C-alpha positions in Angstrom: 76.4 -11.9 -36.1 74.3 -14.8 -35.1 70.5 -14.3 -35.4 68.7 -15.6 -32.3 65.6 -17.5 -33.5 63.4 -20.2 -31.8 64.7 -22.7 -34.2 68.3 -22.0 -33.0 67.2 -22.3 -29.4 65.4 -25.7 -30.0 68.3 -27.0 -31.9 70.6 -26.2 -29.0 68.2 -27.7 -26.5 68.2 -30.9 -28.6 71.7 -31.4 -27.0 70.3 -31.7 -23.5 69.3 -35.2 -22.7 66.9 -36.4 -20.0 68.9 -39.4 -18.6 65.9 -41.1 -17.2 64.3 -41.2 -20.8 67.6 -41.4 -22.9 66.0 -38.8 -25.2 66.6 -35.0 -25.5 64.1 -32.6 -23.9 62.8 -31.3 -27.2 62.0 -34.8 -28.5 60.3 -35.5 -25.2 58.1 -32.4 -25.6 59.4 -30.8 -22.4 59.9 -27.4 -24.0 56.6 -25.6 -23.7 57.7 -22.0 -24.3 60.6 -20.0 -25.8 60.7 -16.3 -25.4 63.4 -14.2 -27.2 63.7 -10.4 -26.4 66.7 -8.8 -28.0 69.7 -10.8 -26.7 67.7 -12.2 -23.7 66.3 -15.8 -23.9 63.7 -17.4 -21.5 62.6 -21.0 -21.9 59.9 -22.9 -19.9 60.2 -26.7 -19.3 57.0 -28.5 -18.5 57.0 -31.8 -16.7 54.7 -34.0 -14.7 54.3 -33.3 -11.0 56.4 -36.1 -9.9 59.3 -34.9 -12.0 59.4 -31.3 -10.8 61.9 -31.4 -8.0 64.3 -33.8 -9.9 64.6 -31.5 -13.0 67.1 -29.2 -11.5 70.3 -30.7 -13.2 68.6 -30.7 -16.5 67.5 -27.1 -16.1 71.1 -26.1 -15.2 72.4 -27.8 -18.2 69.9 -26.3 -20.6 70.7 -22.8 -19.3 74.4 -23.4 -19.6 73.9 -24.5 -23.3 71.8 -21.3 -24.1 74.4 -19.0 -22.5 77.0 -20.4 -25.0 75.0 -19.2 -28.0 76.7 -16.2 -29.8 75.0 -12.8 -28.8 73.0 -14.4 -26.0 73.7 -12.2 -23.0 71.2 -13.7 -20.6 69.3 -17.0 -20.5 66.7 -18.2 -18.0 65.2 -21.7 -17.9 62.3 -22.3 -15.6 60.7 -25.7 -14.8 56.9 -25.9 -14.4 54.9 -29.0 -13.6 51.3 -30.1 -14.1 49.4 -33.1 -13.0 48.1 -33.9 -16.5 51.5 -33.4 -18.3 52.6 -36.7 -20.0 56.2 -37.2 -21.3 56.3 -38.9 -24.7 58.1 -41.9 -23.3 56.1 -44.0 -20.8 59.2 -44.4 -18.5 58.8 -42.5 -15.2 61.0 -42.0 -12.2 60.2 -42.0 -8.5 62.9 -39.4 -7.8 60.9 -36.5 -6.1 63.5 -35.6 -3.7 63.9 -31.9 -3.0 67.3 -30.4 -3.4 68.9 -29.2 -0.2 70.3 -25.8 -0.4 74.0 -25.3 0.1 74.2 -23.1 3.1 78.0 -22.9 3.7 78.2 -19.2 3.0 74.9 -18.1 4.7 74.7 -18.3 8.5 71.0 -17.8 9.1 67.6 -17.8 7.2 64.6 -15.9 8.6 61.2 -16.5 7.0 58.6 -13.7 7.2 55.0 -15.0 6.7 51.3 -14.1 7.2 48.1 -16.0 7.4 46.5 -13.8 4.6 47.5 -11.2 2.2 47.2 -7.4 2.7 48.7 -7.3 6.2 51.9 -5.7 5.3 54.2 -8.8 5.2 56.3 -7.6 2.3 56.7 -4.0 3.6 57.8 -5.6 6.9 60.3 -7.9 5.2 62.1 -5.2 3.4 62.3 -2.9 6.4 63.5 -5.7 8.6 66.2 -6.6 6.1 67.5 -3.1 6.1 67.2 -2.9 9.9 69.4 -5.9 10.2 71.9 -4.3 7.7 71.9 -1.2 9.9 72.9 -3.4 12.8 76.0 -4.2 11.0 75.1 -7.5 9.3 75.5 -8.6 5.7 71.9 -9.3 4.6 70.1 -10.8 1.6 66.4 -10.6 0.7 64.7 -13.5 -1.1 61.3 -12.6 -2.5 59.7 -16.0 -2.5 56.3 -14.7 -3.2 56.4 -15.9 -6.7 52.8 -15.2 -7.4 53.0 -11.5 -6.5 56.7 -10.4 -6.2 56.9 -6.8 -4.9 60.3 -6.5 -3.4 62.0 -5.1 -6.6 59.6 -2.2 -6.4 59.9 -1.7 -2.7 63.7 -1.9 -2.8 63.9 0.3 -5.8 65.7 -2.1 -8.1 64.9 -3.1 -11.7 66.6 -5.0 -14.6 67.6 -8.5 -15.1 70.3 -10.1 -12.9 73.7 -10.4 -14.6 75.3 -13.8 -15.3 78.4 -14.4 -13.3 79.5 -17.6 -15.0 77.9 -20.9 -15.7 74.2 -20.8 -14.7 74.8 -18.5 -11.8 73.4 -15.0 -11.6 74.2 -12.0 -9.3 71.6 -10.6 -7.0 70.7 -6.9 -7.5 71.6 -4.6 -4.7 70.4 -1.4 -3.1 70.7 0.0 0.4 73.4 -2.7 1.1 70.7 -5.5 0.5 71.3 -8.3 -2.0 67.9 -9.1 -3.7 66.6 -12.0 -5.7 63.0 -12.1 -6.9 60.9 -13.7 -9.6 60.0 -10.0 -10.3 63.5 -9.6 -11.7 63.2 -12.7 -14.0 59.8 -12.4 -15.7 58.1 -9.4 -17.3 55.8 -7.5 -15.0 52.7 -8.5 -16.9 53.4 -12.2 -16.7 50.9 -14.2 -14.5 52.6 -16.9 -12.5 50.1 -19.8 -13.0 52.2 -22.4 -11.2 51.5 -25.6 -9.4 53.4 -27.0 -6.3 56.4 -28.7 -7.9 57.1 -25.9 -10.3 57.1 -23.5 -7.3 59.6 -25.8 -5.5 61.8 -25.7 -8.6 61.7 -21.9 -8.9 62.5 -21.6 -5.1 65.4 -24.0 -5.5 66.8 -22.0 -8.4 66.6 -18.7 -6.6 68.5 -20.1 -3.7 71.1 -22.3 -5.5 71.7 -20.4 -8.8 72.3 -17.0 -7.2 75.7 -15.9 -6.2 74.7 -14.7 -2.9 78.2 -14.4 -1.5 79.0 -14.5 2.2 75.9 -13.4 4.2 75.1 -13.3 7.9 71.3 -13.7 7.2 68.8 -13.9 4.4 65.3 -12.6 5.0 62.7 -14.6 3.0 59.5 -12.8 2.1 57.0 -15.7 1.8 53.7 -15.6 -0.1 50.7 -15.2 2.2 48.8 -18.2 3.5 49.9 -21.8 4.1 51.0 -23.8 1.0 53.6 -25.4 -1.1 56.3 -22.7 -0.8 56.2 -22.6 3.0 56.5 -26.5 3.2 59.2 -26.6 0.4 61.2 -23.9 2.2 61.2 -25.9 5.5 62.5 -28.8 3.5 65.2 -27.0 1.6 66.5 -24.6 4.1 67.6 -25.0 7.7 65.4 -22.0 8.9 66.5 -20.2 12.0 62.9 -19.3 12.5 59.8 -17.6 11.2 58.2 -14.2 12.0 54.4 -13.8 11.5 52.9 -10.5 10.5 49.2 -9.7 11.2 46.9 -6.9 11.6 44.8 -6.9 14.9 41.7 -7.6 12.9 39.7 -10.8 13.9 39.6 -12.2 10.4 43.4 -11.9 10.0 44.0 -13.5 13.3 42.0 -16.5 12.2 44.4 -17.2 9.5 47.4 -16.5 11.8 46.5 -19.6 13.7 46.8 -21.7 10.5 50.2 -20.2 9.8 51.4 -20.9 13.3 50.2 -24.5 13.1 51.9 -25.0 9.8 55.3 -23.7 11.0 55.0 -25.8 14.1 54.2 -29.0 12.0 57.2 -28.2 9.8 59.4 -27.9 12.9 60.2 -24.3 12.2 60.6 -22.1 15.3 58.3 -19.2 15.5 60.5 -16.3 16.5 57.5 -13.9 17.2 54.6 -12.0 16.0 54.4 -8.4 14.6 51.1 -6.5 14.7 51.2 -4.3 11.7 48.8 -1.3 11.1 48.3 -1.5 14.9 46.8 1.9 15.2 46.6 5.4 13.7 47.8 8.5 15.3 46.5 11.8 14.1 49.5 14.0 13.2 47.5 17.1 14.1 45.7 16.3 17.4 47.6 13.2 18.5 44.3 11.2 18.8 44.9 7.4 18.5 42.4 5.3 16.6 42.6 1.4 16.4 41.1 1.1 12.9 41.5 -2.7 12.7 40.8 -3.4 16.4 42.9 -3.3 19.5 45.4 -5.7 21.0 44.4 -8.8 18.9 48.0 -9.9 18.1 49.2 -9.2 21.6 46.4 -11.4 23.0 47.1 -14.2 20.5 50.9 -14.1 21.1 50.3 -14.3 24.9 47.8 -17.1 24.6 50.3 -19.1 22.6 53.4 -18.1 24.5 55.0 -16.4 21.5 56.9 -13.1 21.7 55.2 -10.0 20.5 58.1 -8.5 18.6 56.5 -5.1 17.9 53.4 -3.1 17.1 53.8 -1.0 13.9 51.3 2.0 13.6 49.7 2.7 10.2 51.0 5.6 8.2 50.5 7.0 4.7 54.2 7.5 4.6 54.9 3.8 4.9 52.9 3.3 1.7 54.4 6.2 -0.1 57.9 5.1 0.8 57.3 1.5 -0.3 55.8 2.7 -3.6 58.8 5.0 -4.4 61.3 2.3 -3.7 62.7 3.9 -0.7 61.5 2.0 2.4 60.6 4.2 5.4 63.6 3.0 7.5 65.6 4.9 4.9 63.5 7.7 4.0 62.3 8.6 7.6 64.8 6.9 10.0 63.4 8.8 13.0 59.8 7.8 12.5 58.2 5.6 15.0 57.8 2.9 12.4 61.5 2.8 11.6 62.4 2.8 15.3 60.1 -0.2 15.7 61.7 -2.0 12.9 65.2 -1.3 14.4 64.0 -2.6 17.8 62.6 -5.8 16.2 65.8 -6.4 14.3 67.7 -6.3 17.6 65.3 -8.8 19.1 65.7 -11.1 16.2 69.6 -10.9 16.4 69.4 -12.1 19.9 66.8 -14.8 19.1 68.7 -16.4 16.3 72.0 -15.9 18.2 73.8 -14.1 15.3 76.4 -12.7 17.6 77.6 -16.1 18.7 79.7 -16.4 15.6 81.9 -13.8 13.9 80.1 -11.6 11.4 80.8 -12.3 7.7 
């Protein structure tokens, strides 16, 4: 039985050459971290910023080599990038092209974003994904919030994705949804301290190295704000459009304007806005309170001629359902929140014209 050690891993990685340098990645000092847990191996390659997007073929080869080691059941190779990282050779490359995602088996991509955190974007993403599934579509959910991946918890899945040949892994599934998330690839207590190009690389890996199968639509849960992931996604994927989630609070709406501007500059259609935590209805007396303000998203959408897809009332059960791994659209299908998610999903189907082609 082969004993999996760091020396063994490094010796195997010496077989992986960086063509632009004509040296192996270990000699070049690209291997920054090796983690071994039982039969699982994780390796981090650290490169300069300008090399981040061009490292995908090398990352794939390294992962393939590791999977061939006796007793290794899973291997993950992640590329990170830093501005001050220097390769031991002075030779550099100007290849910073972003790998275009192969989309032949996936009909549509919908991005769900928000101007700021804490507005319920991830909760909205998982419930919309299931709502689309309930409409009869084959649906995937990509948790692109690499800094704070929460979809594994919300969808009630855990464990590492299984290898399905080469460097491909299978998404985990629950409630008929195929999920991939950085939360499935790294320990829960690992801080994702990543710069732009390494985020691009991680996103490329989650799209291209996952055996998604034939899907009608992938819902992409973006990180909050406007940054590298949103821009990279627009470059890598032919997005059918974006959905923006916000509370009616003035401070949240200020950041919504930034998100709208970003998507418009990236030529991504904005399919509509969702006002989350729109109001609270007392279960005993029926009194309605607008805790975060009233009508802010509706007013903003009207001003910008963007469809208001729906208004989701705040509810403790939504939080409890998400924490338990059983989204409210499953746990309480007759709730007003669930019905609103179903209605929004139907609007999105029409907006991205899913029914113009045969379902996969």
